[in-house]
C-alpha positions, 0 to 999 in steps of 0.5 A, a space after each residue: 441483426 440477431 446477434 446485436 439483439 441477443 442479451 449482453 452479459 452483465 458488466 457489473 458484479 452481482 453483490 450476491 455472488 461476491 467473495 470478499 478477500 480475507 485476511 490471509 489472502 490480503 496478508 499474502 498479497 502484502 507479503 508479495 508486494 513487499 518482495 517486489 519492492 524489496 530491491 528498491 526499498 531495502 537494497 537501494 536504501 541500504 546503499 544510500 545509508 552506507 555510501 551515497 548519503 543522498 537526500 535526493 535519492 532518499 526522496 526519489 526511492 521513497 516516492 516511487 515506493 509510495 506510489 506503487 500501491 495507489 498507481 497499481 490499484 488505480 490503473 489495474 485494480 490490484 497490485 502485483 501481490 493482489 493479482 497473484 492472489 486473484 484479488 481486486 479493489 473495487 468501489 462501493 458499487 463493485 466497479 473500478 475504484 476511482 482515484 479519490 477512493 484509491 488515495 483514501 484507501 492508501 491514506 494510512 500509508 501515504 501520510 506517515 510515509 511523507 511525514 517520515 520522509 521529511 524527518 529522515 531528510 533532516 537526519 540525512 542533512 545532519 553533520 553526524 549522519 556523514 559519520 554513519 557507516 552501517 545500517 545498524 549505526 543508522 538505526 541507533 542514530 535515528 532512534 534518538 529522534 522522538 518525532 520520528 519514533 512517534 510517527 513510527 509507533 502511531 503507524 504501527 498502532 493504526 496498522 493493528 487497528 486496521 487488521 482488527 477491523 478487517 478480521 471483525 468485519 463480515 465483508 472483510 473491510 478494513 478501516 481504510 476500506 471503510 474510509 474509502 468506501 472500497 472492497 477487496 474481492 476475489 477476482 472471478 473469470 466472469 467479472 468484467 471490470 
């Protein structure tokens, strides 16, 4: 009975002891995640552009790549890159973030990627696409689609603003963290989530 009456360790994080994930740690995690996704996002897509020319393969690979970050953050609290750098995504109470928070914090990636997918499927279905034999030819061909370029440049702009907000915030919250009410914190051995 004495063991049951003993004080139990806290399962929540004390906000006063939190160490927030900074710019370079988060950048490193993003770089590692890029390496994890490279065989799919670069390898398979290169094959698809140069040989298969399948809009279905394009959609499947795009959706799998797009799902990686939200699924990993929802299920495990971190992507493989964040895990490697001992970072974790938490909600405003420093607890496991819910699905809504995870989807909101990934909105700047999800929306532009889905819009780009729609435009890119249109490119894949064009008769001129069949004549393309290399990735450079594809890049030149796709650059003539203004709507696709607008989405790309808007996405770049949002990424820059997101990084500036992260650098300026005392709790290392980026714009997407503020929208989702999440934090990226350093995972400590005493944290139980």
